[in-house]
VMD Tcl script that builds the backbone (N, CA, C; Angstrom):
set m [mol new atoms 183]
animate dup $m
set s [atomselect $m all]
$s set {name element resname resid chain x y z} {
  {N N MET 1 A -18.910 -17.873 -3.321}
  {CA C MET 1 A -18.496 -16.448 -2.038}
  {C C MET 1 A -16.965 -16.461 -0.978}
  {N N ASN 2 A -16.440 -17.503 -0.675}
  {CA C ASN 2 A -15.657 -17.774 -0.562}
  {C C ASN 2 A -14.298 -17.510 -1.075}
  {N N ALA 3 A -14.844 -17.542 -2.272}
  {CA C ALA 3 A -13.740 -17.177 -3.161}
  {C C ALA 3 A -13.228 -15.784 -3.440}
  {N N VAL 4 A -14.732 -14.751 -2.791}
  {CA C VAL 4 A -14.764 -13.171 -2.737}
  {C C VAL 4 A -13.429 -12.403 -2.020}
  {N N VAL 5 A -13.532 -13.702 -0.610}
  {CA C VAL 5 A -13.391 -12.792 0.585}
  {C C VAL 5 A -11.599 -13.165 0.288}
  {N N PRO 6 A -10.824 -13.602 -0.105}
  {CA C PRO 6 A -9.785 -13.304 0.270}
  {C C PRO 6 A -9.506 -11.747 -1.541}
  {N N VAL 7 A -10.256 -11.944 -2.484}
  {CA C VAL 7 A -10.077 -10.754 -2.825}
  {C C VAL 7 A -10.550 -9.577 -2.602}
  {N N LEU 8 A -11.006 -9.660 -1.949}
  {CA C LEU 8 A -11.433 -8.730 -1.057}
  {C C LEU 8 A -10.260 -8.303 -0.140}
  {N N ALA 9 A -9.612 -8.694 0.983}
  {CA C ALA 9 A -8.651 -8.830 1.605}
  {C C ALA 9 A -7.412 -8.485 1.409}
  {N N ALA 10 A -7.279 -9.086 -0.196}
  {CA C ALA 10 A -5.887 -8.104 -0.738}
  {C C ALA 10 A -5.913 -6.367 -1.483}
  {N N GLY 11 A -6.977 -6.567 -1.558}
  {CA C GLY 11 A -7.542 -5.340 -1.934}
  {C C GLY 11 A -7.886 -4.246 -1.220}
  {N N GLY 12 A -7.918 -4.917 0.288}
  {CA C GLY 12 A -7.934 -3.558 1.249}
  {C C GLY 12 A -6.732 -3.537 2.157}
  {N N THR 13 A -5.575 -4.659 1.696}
  {CA C THR 13 A -4.790 -4.833 2.529}
  {C C THR 13 A -3.989 -3.790 1.350}
  {N N PHE 14 A -3.883 -3.436 -0.054}
  {CA C PHE 14 A -2.989 -3.069 -1.157}
  {C C PHE 14 A -3.538 -1.479 -0.711}
  {N N ALA 15 A -5.179 -1.252 -0.748}
  {CA C ALA 15 A -5.203 0.009 -0.741}
  {C C ALA 15 A -5.163 0.543 0.771}
  {N N ALA 16 A -4.528 -0.234 1.863}
  {CA C ALA 16 A -3.758 0.400 3.158}
  {C C ALA 16 A -2.920 0.900 3.058}
  {N N ALA 17 A -2.314 -0.214 2.620}
  {CA C ALA 17 A -0.817 0.194 2.405}
  {C C ALA 17 A -0.632 1.125 1.098}
  {N N THR 18 A -0.639 1.341 0.465}
  {CA C THR 18 A -0.902 2.722 -0.309}
  {C C THR 18 A -1.310 3.591 0.151}
  {N N LEU 19 A -2.295 3.929 0.895}
  {CA C LEU 19 A -2.498 5.064 1.840}
  {C C LEU 19 A -1.664 5.616 2.662}
  {N N LEU 20 A -1.704 4.737 3.310}
  {CA C LEU 20 A -0.328 4.762 4.420}
  {C C LEU 20 A 0.788 5.150 3.797}
  {N N GLY 21 A 1.885 4.811 2.749}
  {CA C GLY 21 A 2.973 5.753 2.613}
  {C C GLY 21 A 2.481 6.519 1.835}
  {N N LEU 22 A 1.356 6.977 1.148}
  {CA C LEU 22 A 1.382 8.253 0.500}
  {C C LEU 22 A 0.846 9.510 1.778}
  {N N LEU 23 A 0.852 9.029 2.789}
  {CA C LEU 23 A 0.818 9.706 3.824}
  {C C LEU 23 A 1.507 10.244 4.671}
  {N N ALA 24 A 2.115 8.916 4.857}
  {CA C ALA 24 A 3.563 8.600 5.338}
  {C C ALA 24 A 5.020 9.848 4.436}
  {N N GLY 25 A 4.480 10.326 3.236}
  {CA C GLY 25 A 5.407 10.248 2.111}
  {C C GLY 25 A 5.172 12.275 2.378}
  {N N VAL 26 A 3.972 12.512 2.468}
  {CA C VAL 26 A 3.561 13.674 2.755}
  {C C VAL 26 A 4.409 14.057 3.900}
  {N N TRP 27 A 3.881 13.990 4.813}
  {CA C TRP 27 A 4.008 14.149 6.562}
  {C C TRP 27 A 5.926 14.033 6.641}
  {N N ILE 28 A 6.948 13.371 5.697}
  {CA C ILE 28 A 7.775 13.726 6.025}
  {C C ILE 28 A 8.779 14.728 4.962}
  {N N GLY 29 A 7.685 14.920 3.944}
  {CA C GLY 29 A 8.137 16.011 3.106}
  {C C GLY 29 A 7.935 16.950 3.526}
  {N N ARG 30 A 6.681 17.369 4.183}
  {CA C ARG 30 A 6.603 18.857 4.989}
  {C C ARG 30 A 7.428 19.145 6.287}
  {N N ALA 31 A 7.924 17.787 7.047}
  {CA C ALA 31 A 8.798 18.117 7.947}
  {C C ALA 31 A 10.178 19.105 7.185}
  {N N THR 32 A 10.583 18.401 5.945}
  {CA C THR 32 A 11.616 18.371 5.464}
  {C C THR 32 A 11.705 19.497 5.196}
  {N N GLY 33 A 10.703 19.467 4.443}
  {CA C GLY 33 A 10.099 20.771 3.192}
  {C C GLY 33 A 10.800 20.526 1.894}
  {N N GLN 34 A 10.874 19.183 1.448}
  {CA C GLN 34 A 11.426 18.606 -0.067}
  {C C GLN 34 A 10.122 17.404 -0.582}
  {N N PRO 35 A 9.363 18.360 -1.226}
  {CA C PRO 35 A 8.146 17.551 -0.985}
  {C C PRO 35 A 8.039 16.100 -2.484}
  {N N LEU 36 A 9.544 15.864 -2.328}
  {CA C LEU 36 A 9.905 14.339 -3.094}
  {C C LEU 36 A 9.330 13.332 -2.780}
  {N N TRP 37 A 9.319 13.685 -1.294}
  {CA C TRP 37 A 8.862 12.421 -0.096}
  {C C TRP 37 A 7.641 11.612 -0.499}
  {N N THR 38 A 6.791 12.784 -1.083}
  {CA C THR 38 A 5.905 12.245 -1.150}
  {C C THR 38 A 5.455 11.001 -2.624}
  {N N VAL 39 A 6.849 11.699 -2.792}
  {CA C VAL 39 A 6.280 10.636 -4.638}
  {C C VAL 39 A 6.842 9.038 -4.134}
  {N N GLY 40 A 8.136 9.442 -2.879}
  {CA C GLY 40 A 8.413 8.201 -2.940}
  {C C GLY 40 A 7.869 7.767 -2.049}
  {N N GLY 41 A 7.285 8.274 -1.176}
  {CA C GLY 41 A 6.167 6.839 -0.020}
  {C C GLY 41 A 4.809 6.494 -0.563}
  {N N LEU 42 A 4.324 6.924 -1.953}
  {CA C LEU 42 A 3.157 6.176 -2.807}
  {C C LEU 42 A 3.546 5.489 -3.381}
  {N N LEU 43 A 4.954 5.271 -4.010}
  {CA C LEU 43 A 5.965 4.239 -4.846}
  {C C LEU 43 A 5.753 3.413 -3.468}
  {N N ALA 44 A 6.253 3.290 -2.301}
  {CA C ALA 44 A 7.034 1.975 -1.366}
  {C C ALA 44 A 4.969 1.396 -0.867}
  {N N GLY 45 A 4.228 2.766 -0.801}
  {CA C GLY 45 A 3.445 2.250 -0.541}
  {C C GLY 45 A 2.867 0.547 -1.216}
  {N N LEU 46 A 2.915 1.457 -2.934}
  {CA C LEU 46 A 2.722 0.730 -4.202}
  {C C LEU 46 A 2.855 -0.490 -4.103}
  {N N LEU 47 A 4.466 -0.305 -3.926}
  {CA C LEU 47 A 5.243 -1.737 -3.394}
  {C C LEU 47 A 5.141 -2.851 -3.010}
  {N N LEU 48 A 4.743 -2.266 -1.217}
  {CA C LEU 48 A 4.731 -2.602 -0.120}
  {C C LEU 48 A 2.928 -3.136 -0.885}
  {N N GLY 49 A 2.370 -2.724 -0.548}
  {CA C GLY 49 A 1.233 -3.122 -0.555}
  {C C GLY 49 A 0.951 -4.614 -1.981}
  {N N GLY 50 A 1.498 -4.009 -3.057}
  {CA C GLY 50 A 0.876 -5.084 -4.019}
  {C C GLY 50 A 2.118 -6.197 -3.822}
  {N N TYR 51 A 3.066 -6.141 -3.347}
  {CA C TYR 51 A 3.930 -7.735 -1.921}
  {C C TYR 51 A 2.828 -8.053 -1.610}
  {N N SER 52 A 2.455 -7.198 -0.397}
  {CA C SER 52 A 1.456 -8.360 0.198}
  {C C SER 52 A 0.057 -8.792 0.212}
  {N N ALA 53 A -0.522 -7.784 -1.302}
  {CA C ALA 53 A -1.917 -8.633 -1.400}
  {C C ALA 53 A -1.434 -9.601 -2.518}
  {N N LEU 54 A -0.440 -9.896 -3.553}
  {CA C LEU 54 A 0.330 -10.472 -4.197}
  {C C LEU 54 A 0.068 -11.816 -3.098}
  {N N ARG 55 A 0.740 -11.881 -1.684}
  {CA C ARG 55 A 1.079 -13.099 -1.554}
  {C C ARG 55 A -0.245 -13.249 -0.996}
  {N N LEU 56 A -1.225 -12.603 -0.499}
  {CA C LEU 56 A -2.734 -12.800 0.049}
  {C C LEU 56 A -3.560 -14.012 -1.001}
  {N N LEU 57 A -2.919 -13.186 -2.328}
  {CA C LEU 57 A -3.892 -13.606 -2.895}
  {C C LEU 57 A -3.080 -15.681 -3.537}
  {N N LEU 58 A -2.064 -15.693 -3.187}
  {CA C LEU 58 A -0.983 -16.699 -4.109}
  {C C LEU 58 A -1.609 -17.947 -2.659}
  {N N ARG 59 A -1.843 -17.164 -1.618}
  {CA C ARG 59 A -1.908 -18.399 -0.346}
  {C C ARG 59 A -3.362 -18.755 -0.217}
  {N N SER 60 A -4.319 -17.538 -0.672}
  {CA C SER 60 A -5.632 -18.427 -0.705}
  {C C SER 60 A -5.481 -19.428 -2.136}
  {N N LEU 61 A -4.833 -19.560 -2.549}
  {CA C LEU 61 A -5.340 -20.936 -3.509}
  {C C LEU 61 A -4.649 -21.862 -3.459}
}
mol reanalyze $m
mol bondsrecalc $m
mol representation Tube
mol addrep $m
């Protein structure tokens, strides 16, 4: 059971960062009128979430 907790935390961190990046991109895209910000926000969230999830998983080893 203890081995599952870091994986769930990493997955939750990845999902939350991706969602927040996407929402920020949508918000900035609507404010500026350029929908390309949505893709940028999604990519930023994916990168930051992946990095954070990887750090959590490596720290649990």
